[in-house]
C-alpha positions as CSV (number, residue, x, y, z in Angstrom):
1,M,0.0,0.0,0.0
2,Q,1.5,3.2,-1.1
3,V,1.4,6.4,1.1
4,E,-0.9,8.2,-1.4
5,K,-3.5,5.3,-0.9
6,F,-2.9,5.6,2.8
7,F,-4.2,9.2,2.9
8,K,-7.7,7.6,3.0
9,L,-6.9,6.5,6.7
10,P,-7.4,9.8,8.4
11,F,-10.8,10.3,6.9
12,L,-11.7,6.8,7.7
13,V,-10.7,7.2,11.2
14,L,-12.6,10.5,11.4
15,I,-15.8,8.7,10.3
16,L,-15.2,5.8,12.8
17,F,-14.8,8.5,15.5
18,V,-17.8,10.4,14.8
19,L,-20.0,7.2,14.2
20,T,-18.7,5.8,17.6
21,L,-19.4,9.0,19.5
22,L,-22.9,9.2,18.1
23,F,-23.9,5.6,18.2
24,G,-21.5,3.9,20.5
25,K,-23.8,4.2,23.5
26,Y,-26.3,2.0,21.7
27,L,-23.7,-0.8,21.4
28,D,-24.0,-3.7,23.8
29,I,-21.1,-3.8,26.2
30,S,-20.1,-7.3,25.0
31,V,-19.8,-5.9,21.5
32,K,-17.6,-3.2,22.7
33,A,-15.5,-5.6,24.7
34,Q,-15.0,-7.8,21.6
35,L,-14.0,-4.8,19.5
36,Y,-11.6,-3.7,22.2
37,S,-10.1,-7.3,22.5
38,S,-9.6,-7.3,18.7
39,S,-7.7,-4.1,18.8
40,L,-5.5,-5.4,21.5
41,F,-4.9,-8.6,19.6
42,L,-3.8,-6.5,16.7
43,K,-1.7,-4.3,18.7
44,D,0.0,-7.4,20.2
45,I,0.6,-8.6,16.5
46,I,2.1,-5.2,15.7
47,V,4.3,-5.2,18.8
48,F,5.4,-8.8,18.2
49,V,6.8,-8.1,14.8
50,L,8.0,-4.7,15.7
51,P,11.6,-5.9,16.8
52,L,12.0,-7.5,13.5
53,L,11.0,-4.2,11.7
54,I,13.3,-2.3,13.9
55,F,16.2,-4.6,13.4
56,S,15.7,-4.8,9.7
57,F,15.2,-1.0,9.0
58,V,18.1,-0.1,11.3
59,S,20.6,-2.6,9.9
60,A,19.6,-1.9,6.3
61,G,19.6,1.8,6.9
62,I,23.2,1.7,8.4
63,L,24.4,-0.5,5.6
64,N,23.0,1.9,3.1
65,L,24.9,4.8,4.9
66,K,28.1,2.9,4.1
67,N,31.2,4.6,5.6
68,E,29.0,7.4,7.1
69,S,27.3,5.2,9.6
70,I,29.6,6.2,12.6
71,K,29.1,9.9,11.8
72,V,25.3,9.4,11.6
73,I,25.3,7.9,15.1
74,L,27.5,10.6,16.6
75,V,25.2,13.2,15.3
76,L,22.0,11.3,16.2
77,L,22.4,10.8,19.9
78,P,23.5,14.4,20.8
79,L,20.5,15.7,18.7
80,V,18.1,13.5,20.6
81,C,19.4,15.0,23.8
82,I,19.2,18.6,22.6
83,S,15.7,18.2,21.2
84,N,14.3,16.7,24.3
85,F,16.1,19.3,26.5
86,S,14.6,22.1,24.4
87,G,11.1,20.6,24.7
88,F,11.3,20.6,28.5
89,W,12.4,24.3,28.5
90,F,9.9,25.5,26.1
91,S,7.2,23.9,28.1
92,Y,8.5,25.6,31.4
93,I,9.1,29.1,29.8
94,F,5.5,29.3,28.3
95,T,3.6,27.6,31.0
96,T,4.9,29.1,34.2
97,P,3.6,32.7,33.5
98,I,0.1,31.1,32.9
99,L,0.2,29.0,36.1
100,K,1.3,32.0,38.2
101,T,-2.0,33.8,37.3
102,G,-3.8,31.1,39.2
103,T,-6.3,30.4,36.4
104,I,-5.6,26.7,36.4
105,T,-6.4,24.4,39.2
106,I,-7.0,20.6,39.3
107,S,-10.0,19.9,41.4
108,K,-10.7,16.2,41.1
109,L,-10.1,13.0,39.3
110,D,-13.3,11.1,38.3
111,T,-13.7,7.4,38.4
112,Q,-14.1,6.0,35.0
113,N,-16.2,3.0,33.8
114,T,-13.4,0.8,32.6
115,L,-14.0,-1.3,29.6
116,L,-12.3,-4.7,29.9
117,P,-11.3,-7.0,27.0
118,T,-13.2,-10.3,26.9
119,W,-10.0,-12.2,25.9
120,T,-6.4,-11.5,25.5
121,S,-3.9,-13.0,23.0
122,Q,-1.0,-13.7,25.3
123,I,1.4,-12.7,22.4
124,S,4.4,-11.1,23.5
125,P,7.6,-10.0,21.6
126,F,10.4,-12.4,21.4
127,I,13.0,-9.8,22.0
128,K,12.9,-6.3,23.3
129,N,12.9,-3.3,21.0
130,D,16.1,-1.9,22.4
131,V,17.8,-5.3,21.9
132,A,16.7,-5.4,18.3
133,L,17.9,-1.8,17.9
134,I,21.4,-2.5,19.2
135,C,21.7,-5.8,17.2
136,G,20.5,-4.0,14.0
137,A,23.0,-1.2,14.5
138,I,25.9,-3.7,15.2
139,L,25.0,-5.7,12.1
140,G,25.0,-2.5,10.0
141,I,28.3,-1.2,11.4
142,I,30.0,-4.6,11.0
143,G,28.6,-4.8,7.4
144,N,30.1,-1.5,6.6
145,L,33.4,-2.3,8.0
146,V,33.8,-5.6,6.3
147,R,31.8,-4.8,3.2
148,S,30.7,-8.5,2.8
149,P,28.3,-9.3,0.0
150,F,26.8,-11.9,2.2
151,V,26.0,-9.5,5.0
152,E,24.7,-6.9,2.4
153,K,22.5,-9.7,1.1
154,I,21.1,-10.4,4.6
155,G,20.3,-6.7,5.0
156,D,18.6,-6.6,1.7
157,T,16.4,-9.7,2.5
158,L,15.5,-8.2,5.9
159,N,14.6,-5.0,4.4
160,V,12.3,-6.5,1.8
161,T,10.7,-8.7,4.4
162,A,10.1,-5.7,6.7
163,N,8.6,-3.7,3.9
164,F,6.2,-6.6,3.0
165,I,5.1,-7.0,6.6
166,L,4.6,-3.2,6.8
167,K,2.6,-2.6,3.6
168,K,0.8,-5.9,3.2
169,V,0.1,-7.1,6.7
170,I,-0.1,-4.0,9.1
171,C,-1.4,-1.3,6.9
172,P,-4.6,-3.0,5.8
173,V,-5.7,-3.9,9.3
174,L,-5.1,-0.4,10.9
175,P,-8.8,0.8,10.7
176,V,-9.9,-2.3,12.7
177,F,-6.9,-1.7,15.1
178,V,-8.1,1.8,15.8
179,L,-11.7,1.2,16.0
180,G,-11.5,-0.8,19.4
181,F,-9.6,2.0,21.1
182,I,-12.1,4.6,19.8
183,V,-14.9,2.5,21.4
184,K,-13.0,2.2,24.7
185,M,-12.6,6.0,24.8
186,Q,-16.4,6.4,24.2
187,H,-17.3,3.9,26.7
188,E,-15.1,5.2,29.5
189,G,-16.1,8.8,28.9
190,T,-12.5,9.8,28.7
191,L,-13.1,12.7,26.3
192,T,-16.0,14.1,28.4
193,L,-13.9,13.9,31.5
194,I,-11.1,15.9,29.8
195,I,-13.5,18.5,28.4
196,E,-15.1,18.9,31.8
197,E,-12.1,19.0,34.1
198,Y,-8.9,19.6,32.2
199,T,-9.8,21.5,29.1
200,V,-7.5,24.5,29.7
201,L,-4.6,22.3,30.7
202,L,-5.1,20.0,27.8
203,V,-5.2,23.0,25.3
204,I,-1.9,24.3,26.7
205,V,-0.2,20.9,26.2
206,A,-1.5,20.5,22.7
207,T,-0.9,24.0,21.6
208,L,2.7,24.3,22.9
209,S,3.8,20.8,21.7
210,Y,2.1,21.0,18.3
211,G,3.0,24.6,17.9
212,Y,6.6,24.0,18.7
213,M,7.0,21.1,16.2
214,F,5.0,23.0,13.5
215,T,7.4,25.9,13.9
216,I,10.4,23.7,13.4
217,M,8.8,21.9,10.5
218,F,7.9,25.3,9.0
219,F,11.6,26.3,8.8
220,L,12.6,22.9,7.8
221,S,10.1,23.3,4.8
222,H,11.9,26.4,3.6
223,R,9.3,28.7,5.5
224,D,6.6,27.5,3.0
225,F,3.3,27.1,4.8
226,S,1.9,25.0,2.0
227,E,4.9,22.6,2.0
228,T,4.7,22.4,5.8
229,L,1.0,21.3,5.6
230,T,1.9,18.7,2.9
231,K,4.5,17.2,5.1
232,F,2.2,17.1,8.0
233,K,-0.4,15.4,5.9
234,N,2.3,12.8,5.1
235,L,2.5,12.1,8.8
236,L,-1.2,12.4,9.6
237,P,-2.0,8.7,9.4
238,S,0.7,7.9,12.0
239,V,-0.4,10.8,14.2
240,L,-3.9,9.4,14.2
241,I,-2.7,5.9,15.0
242,G,-0.8,7.4,18.1
243,L,-3.9,9.5,19.0
244,F,-6.3,6.4,19.3
245,S,-4.0,3.6,20.2
246,M,-1.9,5.7,22.7
247,S,1.2,3.7,21.5
248,S,3.9,5.5,19.7
249,A,5.6,2.1,19.2
250,A,2.5,0.8,17.2
251,A,2.7,3.9,15.0
252,I,6.4,3.3,13.9
253,P,5.5,1.6,10.7
254,T,3.2,4.2,9.5
255,T,5.6,7.0,10.7
256,I,8.3,5.5,8.5
257,E,6.1,5.5,5.5
258,G,5.1,9.2,6.1
259,S,8.7,10.3,6.8
260,K,9.9,8.7,3.6
261,K,7.7,11.2,1.7
262,N,9.3,14.0,3.6
263,L,12.9,13.3,3.1
264,K,15.3,13.3,0.2
265,N,16.8,9.9,1.4
266,E,14.3,7.2,2.4
267,D,17.0,5.3,4.1
268,I,17.3,8.1,6.7
269,A,13.6,7.5,7.5
270,K,14.1,3.9,7.9
271,F,16.9,4.2,10.2
272,V,16.1,7.4,12.4
273,V,12.4,6.8,13.0
274,P,12.8,3.3,14.7
275,A,16.2,4.2,16.3
276,T,14.7,7.2,18.2
277,A,11.1,6.2,18.7
278,N,11.5,5.3,22.4
279,M,14.1,7.8,23.4
280,H,12.8,10.9,21.5
281,L,9.3,11.4,23.0
282,L,8.9,15.1,22.3
283,G,5.3,15.3,23.3
284,D,6.0,14.0,26.7
285,C,8.6,16.8,27.2
286,F,5.5,19.0,27.1
287,A,2.8,17.0,28.7
288,I,4.7,15.6,31.7
289,P,6.2,18.8,33.0
290,I,3.2,20.8,32.4
291,I,1.0,18.4,34.4
292,G,3.6,18.3,37.2
293,L,3.8,22.3,37.3
294,A,0.0,22.5,37.4
295,L,-0.1,20.1,40.2
296,M,2.4,22.0,42.2
297,V,0.2,25.1,41.9
298,S,-3.0,23.2,42.9
299,F,-1.3,21.6,45.9
300,G,0.1,24.9,47.2
301,Y,3.8,24.3,46.1
302,N,6.0,27.1,44.8
303,L,6.9,26.7,41.1
304,P,10.5,25.6,40.7
305,T,13.3,28.0,40.1
306,V,15.3,27.9,36.9
307,W,18.1,25.9,38.8
308,E,15.6,23.5,40.2
309,Y,14.0,22.9,36.9
310,L,17.4,22.6,35.3
311,I,18.1,19.6,37.5
312,F,14.7,18.1,36.7
313,T,15.4,18.6,33.0
314,L,18.9,16.9,33.1
315,Y,17.3,13.9,34.9
316,G,14.5,13.8,32.4
317,V,16.8,13.9,29.4
318,V,18.6,10.8,30.8
319,A,15.2,9.2,31.7
320,K,14.1,9.5,28.2
321,F,16.5,6.7,27.2
322,A,14.6,4.3,29.5
323,A,11.1,5.4,28.4
324,A,8.7,3.1,26.5
325,G,6.1,4.1,23.9
326,I,3.3,2.4,25.7
327,P,0.2,4.1,27.3
328,G,1.4,5.7,30.5
329,G,4.9,4.5,30.2
330,S,6.7,7.8,30.3
331,A,4.8,9.1,33.4
332,L,5.9,6.1,35.4
333,I,9.6,6.7,34.5
334,F,9.2,10.3,35.8
335,L,7.7,9.5,39.1
336,P,11.0,9.1,41.0
337,I,12.2,12.3,39.5
338,F,9.2,14.3,40.6
339,E,9.6,12.8,44.1
340,D,13.3,13.3,44.4
341,V,13.6,16.9,42.7
342,F,10.3,18.5,43.6
343,N,9.3,16.5,46.7
344,F,6.0,15.2,45.3
345,S,3.6,13.6,47.8
346,P,2.2,10.1,47.0
347,Q,-1.2,11.8,46.2
348,M,0.6,14.1,43.7
349,L,2.4,11.2,42.1
350,T,-0.9,9.3,41.7
351,A,-2.3,12.4,40.2
352,V,0.5,12.7,37.7
353,T,-0.1,9.2,36.4
354,A,-3.9,9.5,36.3
355,I,-3.9,12.8,34.5
356,Y,-1.2,11.8,32.1
357,I,-3.2,8.7,31.1
358,L,-6.1,11.0,30.3
359,F,-3.8,13.2,28.2
360,D,-2.1,10.2,26.7
361,P,-3.8,10.5,23.4
362,I,-2.6,14.0,22.8
363,A,0.8,13.3,24.3
364,T,1.3,10.2,22.1
365,S,0.1,11.8,18.9
366,S,2.5,14.6,19.4
367,N,5.2,12.1,20.2
368,V,4.6,10.6,16.8
369,F,4.5,13.9,15.0
370,G,7.8,14.6,16.8
371,H,9.3,11.4,15.3
372,G,8.5,12.5,11.8
373,M,9.7,16.1,12.4
374,F,12.9,14.8,14.0
375,A,13.7,12.7,11.0
376,M,13.6,15.9,8.9
377,L,15.6,17.9,11.4
378,F,18.3,15.1,11.5
379,E,18.6,15.0,7.7
380,R,18.9,18.7,7.5
381,I,21.5,19.1,10.2
382,Y,23.5,16.0,9.1
383,T,23.7,17.4,5.7
384,K,24.9,20.8,6.7
385,F,27.3,19.4,9.4
386,F,29.2,17.3,6.8
387,K,28.6,19.7,3.9
388,K,27.2,17.0,1.6
389,K,24.0,15.5,0.4
390,P,22.4,12.7,2.4
391,V,23.9,9.4,1.4
C-alpha cells in the first residue's frame, strides 16, 4: 500500500470516531469488549513483529549509509538529547507565566467506567525493541566495516521482508486496530472527562507541543506554509494511530512511511524513526512537566526555580532513554524524578499518572509527530554538518 492510498486512513478514522461518539452508547457492552479485544490482539501482533521491523530497518539503513554510519550515530544521539532538552524548557518558559495567574487548578479525578477485554492473546515480543535496535546497529556497522556481500544480502532480505510486513500485513488492518480504542474511549467517557475537568490544561499541552513542532517543520520546509501542511499530511496517518492507540511504538511503521515522503533519502527515515522512537518522545517533554507544574500550583507548592527545573530537565533527558512508547509508560519513568527533585507527595504522584493517562492520546500523537519532524531535522543538520547531500 503506497502512502498516497494511505491518505484515506485519516478520513476513515474520523468517520469511525464520529459514528462511535454518536451511536457507541447503543452498542451492547459485550460488542464493545469484543471490538476492544480485537484491537488489543492486533496491537499485540504489531508489537510482536516490531523488533523484526526495527532490526531490519536499522541494519539496512546503516548498511546503506556505508562509511558514514559512525558519523550518523555521533550526530543522532546528541541531537536527541538537545531536542528533548529544548522541549522541556519551552514547556517551562511558556507555562509558568500562565500558572502564576492562578487560572488553572485541578479539582478532582473522576472514576471511569473501565472497559475490559473479553479475551487476551498472550502474544509477547520474542526480544525487546532496544535489543533489536542494538543488534541492528551492530550488524549495520560490521557490514560497513567488512563490506561483505553476504552481510549486504542479509540486509537486503530483511529490508524486503520488513517492507512486505509493513505494507501488506500491518497497513490493511489499521482501521480495525483503531476502532476498538475509539470504542473504549467512548465507553469510559475519557473525552467528556477531559472536556469537563482539564480543558485548559489540555489545550496548553496540545498548543505548545504541536505549535513547537509545527514551527520547526515550517523552517525545515523553507518557510513555506503549503509545504509544511503537505509534510504534516504525510505524517497524519501515523499521528492518528498514536492518538487512538496511545502507543507510539505501534505507530512506527506508518511513521516510517510518512517520513519517507518528507525526506530526500528514504534510508534516513528507515533508520532514524525506529532508532529514536522510544528515546525521543517530544510530546512527553511538554505533557509531563506541564502536568507536574500545574499540580504544584494546585497543591500549594512554589513553582520551581530555573536551577531546580534545570536539575529536573537533566534527569529527564537521561530518563528518556529508558522510556517506553506504551500508554502511561513515560509518566511511570518520571515519578521518581518528581519525588526526588520536587518532593511530590504520594497523592501528587498518583495524580501525575492519572492525568497523564487522560492526556495520553494527545501526548502520544505529538510524540509521533515529533518522530517525523525529528527525521527531517536530522537529515537537515547531518547534511549541513558534513557539507554533503544525504547518502
